[in-house]
PDB file of N, CA, C and O in Angstrom:
ATOM      1  N   UNK A   1     -10.191   5.583  -4.761  1.00  0.00           N
ATOM      2  CA  UNK A   1     -10.137   7.029  -4.891  1.00  0.00           C
ATOM      3  C   UNK A   1      -9.730   7.406  -6.305  1.00  0.00           C
ATOM      4  O   UNK A   1      -8.872   6.771  -6.918  1.00  0.00           O
ATOM      5  N   UNK A   2     -10.353   8.431  -6.792  1.00  0.00           N
ATOM      6  CA  UNK A   2      -9.996   8.929  -8.110  1.00  0.00           C
ATOM      7  C   UNK A   2      -8.696   9.717  -8.007  1.00  0.00           C
ATOM      8  O   UNK A   2      -8.310  10.177  -6.933  1.00  0.00           O
ATOM      9  N   UNK A   3      -8.037   9.860  -9.140  1.00  0.00           N
ATOM     10  CA  UNK A   3      -6.755  10.558  -9.184  1.00  0.00           C
ATOM     11  C   UNK A   3      -6.876  11.981  -8.641  1.00  0.00           C
ATOM     12  O   UNK A   3      -6.002  12.443  -7.907  1.00  0.00           O
ATOM     13  N   UNK A   4      -7.947  12.670  -8.997  1.00  0.00           N
ATOM     14  CA  UNK A   4      -8.139  14.045  -8.538  1.00  0.00           C
ATOM     15  C   UNK A   4      -8.316  14.083  -7.018  1.00  0.00           C
ATOM     16  O   UNK A   4      -7.786  14.973  -6.353  1.00  0.00           O
ATOM     17  N   UNK A   5      -9.057  13.119  -6.471  1.00  0.00           N
ATOM     18  CA  UNK A   5      -9.256  13.062  -5.022  1.00  0.00           C
ATOM     19  C   UNK A   5      -7.936  12.804  -4.305  1.00  0.00           C
ATOM     20  O   UNK A   5      -7.672  13.375  -3.247  1.00  0.00           O
ATOM     21  N   UNK A   6      -7.112  11.942  -4.889  1.00  0.00           N
ATOM     22  CA  UNK A   6      -5.808  11.642  -4.304  1.00  0.00           C
ATOM     23  C   UNK A   6      -4.937  12.888  -4.303  1.00  0.00           C
ATOM     24  O   UNK A   6      -4.264  13.184  -3.315  1.00  0.00           O
ATOM     25  N   UNK A   7      -4.950  13.617  -5.416  1.00  0.00           N
ATOM     26  CA  UNK A   7      -4.159  14.848  -5.491  1.00  0.00           C
ATOM     27  C   UNK A   7      -4.627  15.867  -4.458  1.00  0.00           C
ATOM     28  O   UNK A   7      -3.807  16.523  -3.816  1.00  0.00           O
ATOM     29  N   UNK A   8      -5.935  16.000  -4.297  1.00  0.00           N
ATOM     30  CA  UNK A   8      -6.467  16.946  -3.307  1.00  0.00           C
ATOM     31  C   UNK A   8      -6.051  16.552  -1.898  1.00  0.00           C
ATOM     32  O   UNK A   8      -5.672  17.402  -1.093  1.00  0.00           O
ATOM     33  N   UNK A   9      -6.124  15.260  -1.604  1.00  0.00           N
ATOM     34  CA  UNK A   9      -5.735  14.775  -0.280  1.00  0.00           C
ATOM     35  C   UNK A   9      -4.243  15.014  -0.055  1.00  0.00           C
ATOM     36  O   UNK A   9      -3.838  15.408   1.039  1.00  0.00           O
ATOM     37  N   UNK A  10      -3.436  14.783  -1.069  1.00  0.00           N
ATOM     38  CA  UNK A  10      -1.994  15.014  -0.955  1.00  0.00           C
ATOM     39  C   UNK A  10      -1.704  16.488  -0.685  1.00  0.00           C
ATOM     40  O   UNK A  10      -0.827  16.816   0.114  1.00  0.00           O
ATOM     41  N   UNK A  11      -2.436  17.368  -1.348  1.00  0.00           N
ATOM     42  CA  UNK A  11      -2.248  18.807  -1.110  1.00  0.00           C
ATOM     43  C   UNK A  11      -2.657  19.185   0.315  1.00  0.00           C
ATOM     44  O   UNK A  11      -1.993  19.995   0.962  1.00  0.00           O
ATOM     45  N   UNK A  12      -3.755  18.594   0.799  1.00  0.00           N
ATOM     46  CA  UNK A  12      -4.182  18.856   2.183  1.00  0.00           C
ATOM     47  C   UNK A  12      -3.101  18.440   3.171  1.00  0.00           C
ATOM     48  O   UNK A  12      -2.788  19.168   4.113  1.00  0.00           O
ATOM     49  N   UNK A  13      -2.537  17.259   2.943  1.00  0.00           N
ATOM     50  CA  UNK A  13      -1.492  16.767   3.841  1.00  0.00           C
ATOM     51  C   UNK A  13      -0.244  17.643   3.769  1.00  0.00           C
ATOM     52  O   UNK A  13       0.383  17.923   4.791  1.00  0.00           O
ATOM     53  N   UNK A  14       0.109  18.070   2.570  1.00  0.00           N
ATOM     54  CA  UNK A  14       1.265  18.952   2.420  1.00  0.00           C
ATOM     55  C   UNK A  14       1.026  20.282   3.124  1.00  0.00           C
ATOM     56  O   UNK A  14       1.927  20.821   3.766  1.00  0.00           O
ATOM     57  N   UNK A  15      -0.191  20.810   3.003  1.00  0.00           N
ATOM     58  CA  UNK A  15      -0.534  22.055   3.702  1.00  0.00           C
ATOM     59  C   UNK A  15      -0.445  21.870   5.209  1.00  0.00           C
ATOM     60  O   UNK A  15       0.028  22.753   5.926  1.00  0.00           O
ATOM     61  N   UNK A  16      -0.904  20.713   5.686  1.00  0.00           N
ATOM     62  CA  UNK A  16      -0.866  20.436   7.116  1.00  0.00           C
ATOM     63  C   UNK A  16       0.582  20.398   7.616  1.00  0.00           C
ATOM     64  O   UNK A  16       0.899  20.968   8.659  1.00  0.00           O
ATOM     65  N   UNK A  17       1.447  19.730   6.872  1.00  0.00           N
ATOM     66  CA  UNK A  17       2.860  19.674   7.249  1.00  0.00           C
ATOM     67  C   UNK A  17       3.465  21.072   7.200  1.00  0.00           C
ATOM     68  O   UNK A  17       4.219  21.459   8.093  1.00  0.00           O
ATOM     69  N   UNK A  18       3.135  21.824   6.164  1.00  0.00           N
ATOM     70  CA  UNK A  18       3.643  23.194   6.059  1.00  0.00           C
ATOM     71  C   UNK A  18       3.176  24.065   7.202  1.00  0.00           C
ATOM     72  O   UNK A  18       3.940  24.880   7.717  1.00  0.00           O
ATOM     73  N   UNK A  19       1.929  23.901   7.603  1.00  0.00           N
ATOM     74  CA  UNK A  19       1.393  24.684   8.722  1.00  0.00           C
ATOM     75  C   UNK A  19       2.140  24.384  10.008  1.00  0.00           C
ATOM     76  O   UNK A  19       2.449  25.298  10.773  1.00  0.00           O
ATOM     77  N   UNK A  20       2.432  23.119  10.256  1.00  0.00           N
ATOM     78  CA  UNK A  20       3.177  22.752  11.465  1.00  0.00           C
ATOM     79  C   UNK A  20       4.558  23.388  11.433  1.00  0.00           C
ATOM     80  O   UNK A  20       5.034  23.909  12.442  1.00  0.00           O
ATOM     81  N   UNK A  21       5.197  23.344  10.273  1.00  0.00           N
ATOM     82  CA  UNK A  21       6.536  23.924  10.159  1.00  0.00           C
ATOM     83  C   UNK A  21       6.513  25.418  10.447  1.00  0.00           C
ATOM     84  O   UNK A  21       7.397  25.933  11.132  1.00  0.00           O
ATOM     85  N   UNK A  22       5.515  26.114   9.931  1.00  0.00           N
ATOM     86  CA  UNK A  22       5.414  27.560  10.139  1.00  0.00           C
ATOM     87  C   UNK A  22       5.001  27.873  11.573  1.00  0.00           C
ATOM     88  O   UNK A  22       5.604  28.728  12.223  1.00  0.00           O
ATOM     89  N   UNK A  23       3.970  27.180  12.068  1.00  0.00           N
ATOM     90  CA  UNK A  23       3.455  27.443  13.412  1.00  0.00           C
ATOM     91  C   UNK A  23       4.504  27.204  14.487  1.00  0.00           C
ATOM     92  O   UNK A  23       4.559  27.928  15.481  1.00  0.00           O
ATOM     93  N   UNK A  24       5.326  26.202  14.288  1.00  0.00           N
ATOM     94  CA  UNK A  24       6.329  25.879  15.300  1.00  0.00           C
ATOM     95  C   UNK A  24       7.664  26.551  15.017  1.00  0.00           C
ATOM     96  O   UNK A  24       8.638  26.348  15.742  1.00  0.00           O
ATOM     97  N   UNK A  25       7.701  27.352  13.959  1.00  0.00           N
ATOM     98  CA  UNK A  25       8.908  28.104  13.624  1.00  0.00           C
ATOM     99  C   UNK A  25      10.135  27.191  13.549  1.00  0.00           C
ATOM    100  O   UNK A  25      11.181  27.469  14.134  1.00  0.00           O
ATOM    101  N   UNK A  26       9.966  26.097  12.810  1.00  0.00           N
ATOM    102  CA  UNK A  26      11.054  25.131  12.683  1.00  0.00           C
ATOM    103  C   UNK A  26      12.157  25.687  11.795  1.00  0.00           C
ATOM    104  O   UNK A  26      11.883  26.411  10.837  1.00  0.00           O
ATOM    105  N   UNK A  27      13.397  25.351  12.110  1.00  0.00           N
ATOM    106  CA  UNK A  27      14.508  25.782  11.250  1.00  0.00           C
ATOM    107  C   UNK A  27      14.400  25.138   9.862  1.00  0.00           C
ATOM    108  O   UNK A  27      13.883  24.031   9.716  1.00  0.00           O
ATOM    109  N   UNK A  28      14.884  25.831   8.880  1.00  0.00           N
ATOM    110  CA  UNK A  28      14.825  25.350   7.501  1.00  0.00           C
ATOM    111  C   UNK A  28      15.463  23.970   7.361  1.00  0.00           C
ATOM    112  O   UNK A  28      14.959  23.127   6.619  1.00  0.00           O
ATOM    113  N   UNK A  29      16.566  23.734   8.068  1.00  0.00           N
ATOM    114  CA  UNK A  29      17.255  22.445   7.983  1.00  0.00           C
ATOM    115  C   UNK A  29      16.344  21.303   8.433  1.00  0.00           C
ATOM    116  O   UNK A  29      16.346  20.229   7.832  1.00  0.00           O
ATOM    117  N   UNK A  30      15.570  21.538   9.486  1.00  0.00           N
ATOM    118  CA  UNK A  30      14.657  20.510   9.992  1.00  0.00           C
ATOM    119  C   UNK A  30      13.555  20.243   8.969  1.00  0.00           C
ATOM    120  O   UNK A  30      13.178  19.095   8.734  1.00  0.00           O
ATOM    121  N   UNK A  31      13.050  21.298   8.374  1.00  0.00           N
ATOM    122  CA  UNK A  31      12.002  21.150   7.360  1.00  0.00           C
ATOM    123  C   UNK A  31      12.535  20.363   6.161  1.00  0.00           C
ATOM    124  O   UNK A  31      11.852  19.478   5.646  1.00  0.00           O
ATOM    125  N   UNK A  32      13.746  20.682   5.721  1.00  0.00           N
ATOM    126  CA  UNK A  32      14.337  19.975   4.585  1.00  0.00           C
ATOM    127  C   UNK A  32      14.589  18.508   4.908  1.00  0.00           C
ATOM    128  O   UNK A  32      14.334  17.635   4.078  1.00  0.00           O
ATOM    129  N   UNK A  33      15.093  18.232   6.116  1.00  0.00           N
ATOM    130  CA  UNK A  33      15.324  16.840   6.521  1.00  0.00           C
ATOM    131  C   UNK A  33      14.011  16.072   6.565  1.00  0.00           C
ATOM    132  O   UNK A  33      13.939  14.927   6.118  1.00  0.00           O
ATOM    133  N   UNK A  34      12.979  16.704   7.104  1.00  0.00           N
ATOM    134  CA  UNK A  34      11.666  16.065   7.181  1.00  0.00           C
ATOM    135  C   UNK A  34      11.133  15.764   5.785  1.00  0.00           C
ATOM    136  O   UNK A  34      10.597  14.683   5.541  1.00  0.00           O
ATOM    137  N   UNK A  35      11.277  16.707   4.882  1.00  0.00           N
ATOM    138  CA  UNK A  35      10.819  16.501   3.501  1.00  0.00           C
ATOM    139  C   UNK A  35      11.576  15.346   2.845  1.00  0.00           C
ATOM    140  O   UNK A  35      10.977  14.522   2.153  1.00  0.00           O
ATOM    141  N   UNK A  36      12.888  15.287   3.062  1.00  0.00           N
ATOM    142  CA  UNK A  36      13.683  14.193   2.494  1.00  0.00           C
ATOM    143  C   UNK A  36      13.245  12.841   3.045  1.00  0.00           C
ATOM    144  O   UNK A  36      13.134  11.865   2.303  1.00  0.00           O
ATOM    145  N   UNK A  37      12.996  12.791   4.350  1.00  0.00           N
ATOM    146  CA  UNK A  37      12.560  11.540   4.981  1.00  0.00           C
ATOM    147  C   UNK A  37      11.199  11.121   4.441  1.00  0.00           C
ATOM    148  O   UNK A  37      10.989   9.951   4.121  1.00  0.00           O
ATOM    149  N   UNK A  38      10.271  12.078   4.340  1.00  0.00           N
ATOM    150  CA  UNK A  38       8.940  11.763   3.815  1.00  0.00           C
ATOM    151  C   UNK A  38       9.014  11.273   2.368  1.00  0.00           C
ATOM    152  O   UNK A  38       8.302  10.345   1.984  1.00  0.00           O
ATOM    153  N   UNK A  39       9.871  11.896   1.577  1.00  0.00           N
ATOM    154  CA  UNK A  39      10.024  11.489   0.182  1.00  0.00           C
ATOM    155  C   UNK A  39      10.561  10.059   0.104  1.00  0.00           C
ATOM    156  O   UNK A  39      10.071   9.249  -0.683  1.00  0.00           O
ATOM    157  N   UNK A  40      11.565   9.756   0.919  1.00  0.00           N
ATOM    158  CA  UNK A  40      12.137   8.409   0.933  1.00  0.00           C
ATOM    159  C   UNK A  40      11.097   7.385   1.399  1.00  0.00           C
ATOM    160  O   UNK A  40      10.971   6.310   0.812  1.00  0.00           O
ATOM    161  N   UNK A  41      10.360   7.724   2.453  1.00  0.00           N
ATOM    162  CA  UNK A  41       9.309   6.824   2.941  1.00  0.00           C
ATOM    163  C   UNK A  41       8.266   6.574   1.858  1.00  0.00           C
ATOM    164  O   UNK A  41       7.820   5.443   1.664  1.00  0.00           O
ATOM    165  N   UNK A  42       7.886   7.619   1.164  1.00  0.00           N
ATOM    166  CA  UNK A  42       6.884   7.496   0.103  1.00  0.00           C
ATOM    167  C   UNK A  42       7.382   6.556  -0.998  1.00  0.00           C
ATOM    168  O   UNK A  42       6.623   5.723  -1.494  1.00  0.00           O
ATOM    169  N   UNK A  43       8.644   6.689  -1.375  1.00  0.00           N
ATOM    170  CA  UNK A  43       9.210   5.824  -2.410  1.00  0.00           C
ATOM    171  C   UNK A  43       9.233   4.367  -1.952  1.00  0.00           C
ATOM    172  O   UNK A  43       8.947   3.461  -2.735  1.00  0.00           O
ATOM    173  N   UNK A  44       9.575   4.144  -0.678  1.00  0.00           N
ATOM    174  CA  UNK A  44       9.598   2.780  -0.150  1.00  0.00           C
ATOM    175  C   UNK A  44       8.194   2.185  -0.101  1.00  0.00           C
ATOM    176  O   UNK A  44       8.003   1.012  -0.424  1.00  0.00           O
ATOM    177  N   UNK A  45       7.226   2.980   0.296  1.00  0.00           N
ATOM    178  CA  UNK A  45       5.840   2.510   0.345  1.00  0.00           C
ATOM    179  C   UNK A  45       5.343   2.185  -1.057  1.00  0.00           C
ATOM    180  O   UNK A  45       4.685   1.167  -1.273  1.00  0.00           O
ATOM    181  N   UNK A  46       5.661   3.056  -2.006  1.00  0.00           N
ATOM    182  CA  UNK A  46       5.251   2.830  -3.394  1.00  0.00           C
ATOM    183  C   UNK A  46       5.863   1.531  -3.930  1.00  0.00           C
ATOM    184  O   UNK A  46       5.179   0.748  -4.589  1.00  0.00           O
ATOM    185  N   UNK A  47       7.156   1.303  -3.647  1.00  0.00           N
ATOM    186  CA  UNK A  47       7.821   0.083  -4.105  1.00  0.00           C
ATOM    187  C   UNK A  47       7.224  -1.150  -3.428  1.00  0.00           C
ATOM    188  O   UNK A  47       7.051  -2.188  -4.066  1.00  0.00           O
ATOM    189  N   UNK A  48       6.911  -1.037  -2.148  1.00  0.00           N
ATOM    190  CA  UNK A  48       6.292  -2.159  -1.433  1.00  0.00           C
ATOM    191  C   UNK A  48       4.939  -2.503  -2.043  1.00  0.00           C
ATOM    192  O   UNK A  48       4.599  -3.679  -2.173  1.00  0.00           O
ATOM    193  N   UNK A  49       4.171  -1.493  -2.417  1.00  0.00           N
ATOM    194  CA  UNK A  49       2.868  -1.733  -3.048  1.00  0.00           C
ATOM    195  C   UNK A  49       3.037  -2.452  -4.382  1.00  0.00           C
ATOM    196  O   UNK A  49       2.264  -3.354  -4.703  1.00  0.00           O
ATOM    197  N   UNK A  50       4.037  -2.061  -5.153  1.00  0.00           N
ATOM    198  CA  UNK A  50       4.316  -2.724  -6.432  1.00  0.00           C
ATOM    199  C   UNK A  50       4.721  -4.174  -6.186  1.00  0.00           C
ATOM    200  O   UNK A  50       4.250  -5.079  -6.875  1.00  0.00           O
ATOM    201  N   UNK A  51       5.598  -4.396  -5.202  1.00  0.00           N
ATOM    202  CA  UNK A  51       6.044  -5.754  -4.882  1.00  0.00           C
ATOM    203  C   UNK A  51       4.880  -6.639  -4.452  1.00  0.00           C
ATOM    204  O   UNK A  51       4.785  -7.793  -4.872  1.00  0.00           O
ATOM    205  N   UNK A  52       4.004  -6.105  -3.625  1.00  0.00           N
ATOM    206  CA  UNK A  52       2.842  -6.868  -3.158  1.00  0.00           C
ATOM    207  C   UNK A  52       1.937  -7.223  -4.330  1.00  0.00           C
ATOM    208  O   UNK A  52       1.463  -8.355  -4.433  1.00  0.00           O
ATOM    209  N   UNK A  53       1.697  -6.265  -5.206  1.00  0.00           N
ATOM    210  CA  UNK A  53       0.839  -6.522  -6.374  1.00  0.00           C
ATOM    211  C   UNK A  53       1.446  -7.609  -7.261  1.00  0.00           C
ATOM    212  O   UNK A  53       0.723  -8.467  -7.769  1.00  0.00           O
ATOM    213  N   UNK A  54       2.766  -7.580  -7.449  1.00  0.00           N
ATOM    214  CA  UNK A  54       3.426  -8.599  -8.264  1.00  0.00           C
ATOM    215  C   UNK A  54       3.321  -9.974  -7.616  1.00  0.00           C
ATOM    216  O   UNK A  54       3.087 -10.971  -8.299  1.00  0.00           O
ATOM    217  N   UNK A  55       3.495 -10.029  -6.297  1.00  0.00           N
ATOM    218  CA  UNK A  55       3.369 -11.301  -5.588  1.00  0.00           C
ATOM    219  C   UNK A  55       1.948 -11.844  -5.701  1.00  0.00           C
ATOM    220  O   UNK A  55       1.755 -13.040  -5.920  1.00  0.00           O
ATOM    221  N   UNK A  56       0.957 -10.973  -5.554  1.00  0.00           N
ATOM    222  CA  UNK A  56      -0.435 -11.413  -5.665  1.00  0.00           C
ATOM    223  C   UNK A  56      -0.729 -11.931  -7.066  1.00  0.00           C
ATOM    224  O   UNK A  56      -1.422 -12.936  -7.224  1.00  0.00           O
ATOM    225  N   UNK A  57      -0.206 -11.248  -8.087  1.00  0.00           N
ATOM    226  CA  UNK A  57      -0.395 -11.712  -9.465  1.00  0.00           C
ATOM    227  C   UNK A  57       0.236 -13.086  -9.667  1.00  0.00           C
ATOM    228  O   UNK A  57      -0.358 -13.966 -10.289  1.00  0.00           O
ATOM    229  N   UNK A  58       1.445 -13.260  -9.135  1.00  0.00           N
ATOM    230  CA  UNK A  58       2.134 -14.542  -9.280  1.00  0.00           C
ATOM    231  C   UNK A  58       1.361 -15.656  -8.580  1.00  0.00           C
ATOM    232  O   UNK A  58       1.247 -16.762  -9.108  1.00  0.00           O
ATOM    233  N   UNK A  59       0.839 -15.370  -7.409  1.00  0.00           N
ATOM    234  CA  UNK A  59       0.058 -16.370  -6.675  1.00  0.00           C
ATOM    235  C   UNK A  59      -1.207 -16.720  -7.446  1.00  0.00           C
ATOM    236  O   UNK A  59      -1.551 -17.895  -7.577  1.00  0.00           O
ATOM    237  N   UNK A  60      -1.904 -15.697  -7.962  1.00  0.00           N
ATOM    238  CA  UNK A  60      -3.127 -15.960  -8.731  1.00  0.00           C
ATOM    239  C   UNK A  60      -2.816 -16.778  -9.981  1.00  0.00           C
ATOM    240  O   UNK A  60      -3.565 -17.689 -10.336  1.00  0.00           O
ATOM    241  N   UNK A  61      -1.707 -16.450 -10.649  1.00  0.00           N
ATOM    242  CA  UNK A  61      -1.329 -17.184 -11.853  1.00  0.00           C
ATOM    243  C   UNK A  61      -1.023 -18.636 -11.506  1.00  0.00           C
ATOM    244  O   UNK A  61      -1.479 -19.555 -12.186  1.00  0.00           O
ATOM    245  N   UNK A  62      -0.253 -18.832 -10.454  1.00  0.00           N
ATOM    246  CA  UNK A  62       0.076 -20.194 -10.033  1.00  0.00           C
ATOM    247  C   UNK A  62      -1.192 -20.946  -9.637  1.00  0.00           C
ATOM    248  O   UNK A  62      -1.359 -22.118  -9.972  1.00  0.00           O
ATOM    249  N   UNK A  63      -2.066 -20.273  -8.934  1.00  0.00           N
ATOM    250  CA  UNK A  63      -3.321 -20.857  -8.460  1.00  0.00           C
ATOM    251  C   UNK A  63      -4.206 -21.249  -9.637  1.00  0.00           C
ATOM    252  O   UNK A  63      -4.803 -22.325  -9.638  1.00  0.00           O
ATOM    253  N   UNK A  64      -4.289 -20.381 -10.631  1.00  0.00           N
ATOM    254  CA  UNK A  64      -5.191 -20.640 -11.761  1.00  0.00           C
ATOM    255  C   UNK A  64      -4.647 -21.697 -12.709  1.00  0.00           C
ATOM    256  O   UNK A  64      -5.421 -22.318 -13.437  1.00  0.00           O
ATOM    257  N   UNK A  65      -3.339 -21.917 -12.719  1.00  0.00           N
ATOM    258  CA  UNK A  65      -2.759 -22.893 -13.644  1.00  0.00           C
ATOM    259  C   UNK A  65      -2.429 -24.221 -12.978  1.00  0.00           C
ATOM    260  O   UNK A  65      -2.027 -25.164 -13.659  1.00  0.00           O
ATOM    261  N   UNK A  66      -2.589 -24.315 -11.669  1.00  0.00           N
ATOM    262  CA  UNK A  66      -2.283 -25.553 -10.951  1.00  0.00           C
ATOM    263  C   UNK A  66      -3.465 -26.508 -11.080  1.00  0.00           C
ATOM    264  O   UNK A  66      -4.483 -26.351 -10.405  1.00  0.00           O
ATOM    265  N   UNK A  67      -3.314 -27.501 -11.957  1.00  0.00           N
ATOM    266  CA  UNK A  67      -4.407 -28.446 -12.199  1.00  0.00           C
ATOM    267  C   UNK A  67      -4.162 -29.786 -11.523  1.00  0.00           C
ATOM    268  O   UNK A  67      -4.919 -30.734 -11.732  1.00  0.00           O
ATOM    269  N   UNK A  68      -3.118 -29.875 -10.719  1.00  0.00           N
ATOM    270  CA  UNK A  68      -2.828 -31.138 -10.043  1.00  0.00           C
ATOM    271  C   UNK A  68      -3.846 -31.400  -8.950  1.00  0.00           C
ATOM    272  O   UNK A  68      -4.609 -30.518  -8.557  1.00  0.00           O
ATOM    273  N   UNK A  69      -3.839 -32.618  -8.477  1.00  0.00           N
ATOM    274  CA  UNK A  69      -4.746 -32.988  -7.392  1.00  0.00           C
ATOM    275  C   UNK A  69      -4.460 -32.127  -6.164  1.00  0.00           C
ATOM    276  O   UNK A  69      -5.386 -31.691  -5.478  1.00  0.00           O
ATOM    277  N   UNK A  70      -3.188 -31.884  -5.890  1.00  0.00           N
ATOM    278  CA  UNK A  70      -2.817 -31.033  -4.752  1.00  0.00           C
ATOM    279  C   UNK A  70      -3.318 -29.613  -4.931  1.00  0.00           C
ATOM    280  O   UNK A  70      -3.756 -28.979  -3.971  1.00  0.00           O
ATOM    281  N   UNK A  71      -3.257 -29.109  -6.161  1.00  0.00           N
ATOM    282  CA  UNK A  71      -3.751 -27.762  -6.432  1.00  0.00           C
ATOM    283  C   UNK A  71      -5.244 -27.661  -6.219  1.00  0.00           C
ATOM    284  O   UNK A  71      -5.738 -26.672  -5.679  1.00  0.00           O
ATOM    285  N   UNK A  72      -5.964 -28.693  -6.646  1.00  0.00           N
ATOM    286  CA  UNK A  72      -7.418 -28.704  -6.447  1.00  0.00           C
ATOM    287  C   UNK A  72      -7.750 -28.756  -4.966  1.00  0.00           C
ATOM    288  O   UNK A  72      -8.676 -28.086  -4.510  1.00  0.00           O
ATOM    289  N   UNK A  73      -6.996 -29.551  -4.210  1.00  0.00           N
ATOM    290  CA  UNK A  73      -7.228 -29.636  -2.762  1.00  0.00           C
ATOM    291  C   UNK A  73      -6.923 -28.298  -2.097  1.00  0.00           C
ATOM    292  O   UNK A  73      -7.632 -27.867  -1.188  1.00  0.00           O
ATOM    293  N   UNK A  74      -5.865 -27.654  -2.559  1.00  0.00           N
ATOM    294  CA  UNK A  74      -5.489 -26.355  -1.987  1.00  0.00           C
ATOM    295  C   UNK A  74      -6.582 -25.325  -2.260  1.00  0.00           C
ATOM    296  O   UNK A  74      -6.941 -24.546  -1.377  1.00  0.00           O
ATOM    297  N   UNK A  75      -7.114 -25.324  -3.492  1.00  0.00           N
ATOM    298  CA  UNK A  75      -8.183 -24.381  -3.834  1.00  0.00           C
ATOM    299  C   UNK A  75      -9.428 -24.645  -2.996  1.00  0.00           C
ATOM    300  O   UNK A  75     -10.076 -23.708  -2.528  1.00  0.00           O
ATOM    301  N   UNK A  76      -9.763 -25.921  -2.807  1.00  0.00           N
ATOM    302  CA  UNK A  76     -10.943 -26.261  -2.008  1.00  0.00           C
ATOM    303  C   UNK A  76     -10.753 -25.815  -0.558  1.00  0.00           C
ATOM    304  O   UNK A  76     -11.677 -25.283   0.058  1.00  0.00           O
ATOM    305  N   UNK A  77      -9.562 -26.034  -0.021  1.00  0.00           N
ATOM    306  CA  UNK A  77      -9.290 -25.611   1.360  1.00  0.00           C
ATOM    307  C   UNK A  77      -9.360 -24.096   1.478  1.00  0.00           C
ATOM    308  O   UNK A  77      -9.869 -23.567   2.467  1.00  0.00           O
ATOM    309  N   UNK A  78      -8.851 -23.404   0.473  1.00  0.00           N
ATOM    310  CA  UNK A  78      -8.894 -21.941   0.504  1.00  0.00           C
ATOM    311  C   UNK A  78     -10.336 -21.445   0.442  1.00  0.00           C
ATOM    312  O   UNK A  78     -10.697 -20.494   1.135  1.00  0.00           O
ATOM    313  N   UNK A  79     -11.151 -22.081  -0.381  1.00  0.00           N
ATOM    314  CA  UNK A  79     -12.560 -21.687  -0.466  1.00  0.00           C
ATOM    315  C   UNK A  79     -13.265 -21.896   0.866  1.00  0.00           C
ATOM    316  O   UNK A  79     -14.062 -21.060   1.292  1.00  0.00           O
ATOM    317  N   UNK A  80     -12.967 -23.025   1.528  1.00  0.00           N
ATOM    318  CA  UNK A  80     -13.578 -23.280   2.836  1.00  0.00           C
ATOM    319  C   UNK A  80     -13.142 -22.238   3.852  1.00  0.00           C
ATOM    320  O   UNK A  80     -13.960 -21.747   4.630  1.00  0.00           O
ATOM    321  N   UNK A  81     -11.850 -21.893   3.851  1.00  0.00           N
ATOM    322  CA  UNK A  81     -11.377 -20.907   4.830  1.00  0.00           C
ATOM    323  C   UNK A  81     -11.951 -19.530   4.528  1.00  0.00           C
ATOM    324  O   UNK A  81     -12.279 -18.784   5.451  1.00  0.00           O
ATOM    325  N   UNK A  82     -12.076 -19.184   3.259  1.00  0.00           N
ATOM    326  CA  UNK A  82     -12.677 -17.905   2.891  1.00  0.00           C
ATOM    327  C   UNK A  82     -14.129 -17.867   3.327  1.00  0.00           C
ATOM    328  O   UNK A  82     -14.606 -16.857   3.846  1.00  0.00           O
ATOM    329  N   UNK A  83     -14.826 -18.970   3.115  1.00  0.00           N
ATOM    330  CA  UNK A  83     -16.228 -19.046   3.524  1.00  0.00           C
ATOM    331  C   UNK A  83     -16.329 -18.918   5.039  1.00  0.00           C
ATOM    332  O   UNK A  83     -17.219 -18.234   5.544  1.00  0.00           O
ATOM    333  N   UNK A  84     -15.434 -19.563   5.761  1.00  0.00           N
ATOM    334  CA  UNK A  84     -15.452 -19.494   7.222  1.00  0.00           C
ATOM    335  C   UNK A  84     -15.255 -18.064   7.695  1.00  0.00           C
ATOM    336  O   UNK A  84     -15.954 -17.608   8.599  1.00  0.00           O
ATOM    337  N   UNK A  85     -14.295 -17.341   7.082  1.00  0.00           N
ATOM    338  CA  UNK A  85     -14.035 -15.955   7.481  1.00  0.00           C
ATOM    339  C   UNK A  85     -15.214 -15.044   7.176  1.00  0.00           C
ATOM    340  O   UNK A  85     -15.490 -14.117   7.937  1.00  0.00           O
ATOM    341  N   UNK A  86     -15.904 -15.291   6.086  1.00  0.00           N
ATOM    342  CA  UNK A  86     -17.026 -14.416   5.736  1.00  0.00           C
ATOM    343  C   UNK A  86     -18.260 -14.719   6.566  1.00  0.00           C
ATOM    344  O   UNK A  86     -19.129 -13.861   6.721  1.00  0.00           O
ATOM    345  N   UNK A  87     -18.347 -15.919   7.097  1.00  0.00           N
ATOM    346  CA  UNK A  87     -19.501 -16.276   7.920  1.00  0.00           C
ATOM    347  C   UNK A  87     -19.356 -15.800   9.355  1.00  0.00           C
ATOM    348  O   UNK A  87     -20.358 -15.590  10.040  1.00  0.00           O
ATOM    349  N   UNK A  88     -18.116 -15.624   9.825  1.00  0.00           N
ATOM    350  CA  UNK A  88     -17.914 -15.224  11.227  1.00  0.00           C
ATOM    351  C   UNK A  88     -17.771 -13.749  11.366  1.00  0.00           C
ATOM    352  O   UNK A  88     -17.595 -13.248  12.476  1.00  0.00           O
TER     353      UNK A  88
END
């Protein structure tokens, strides 16, 4: 998704949450608590995505620099398993 598309989707979701708050006549305290929880969840999700990307980079780096016989066997096994998953 492009940055503009992401922003539009985020605005749609925010409008949807706002509509629920207005339609159900929720107290301001509940709306504020919900916003705080959503903000915290978003930060945790963002951090998890960063952590996953770093782990994947580390694995790729280790994989690409492992020239031992065991590393070659591991790469061959991974290629076979990837091929198996794509064929089924």
